[in-house]
N, C-alpha and C positions, 0 to 999 in steps of 0.2 A: 046868246049866252054872254053873260058879263065876265069880266076878268076873274072875279072871285071864284066862280064855279069852275073855270078852267084850271086855276091854281089848285083848288081842292081835288079836282080829278087827277091831277098829276101826283099829288100827295097820296091819293088812294092807290094809284098804280105803283108808286114806289113802295107802299106798305105791302101790297100783294107780292111784289118781286122779292122783298126782304123775307117774307114768310116762305116763299118758294125756295129761297136760298137755304133756309133752315132744313126743309125737307130734303133738298139735294145733298146737303152736308150729312144728314143722318144716313142717307143711302150710301154715301161714300165712306162713312165712319170717321169723319174728320171732326175732332172735338174743337179745334180752333175755328173751323167754319161754322159749327153750331153756335159757338159763343159769339162770333162776329155777326151772324144772322140775327141772334137775339138782341144784341146791342143795336144793330141797324134798325130793327123793327121798333124798338123802344124810342130811338132818336127820331125816326120818321113820325111816329104817333105823337110824340111830345111837340115837335115843331108844327105838325098839322093842327093840333088843338090850340096852340098859341096863335097860329095864323087865323084860325076860325074865330077865336075870340076877338082878334084885331079887326077882322072884317065885320063882325057883328057890331062892334063899337062904332065903326065908321058907317054902319047902315047899308053895307053892300050885300048882306045876306038876308 
């Protein structure tokens, strides 16, 4: 496996954990946690897509 696939796998794991944080916050009833989880999910997805575009431009994907 090349470095690009490992990095994208880490981003995928971070996205899953951020989405799980939303569910956990819903179970606790924490509005701050829900909002923080949504923001974290959006940030992880945005950075992952930017990184994927960068890797594609470099020919690593």
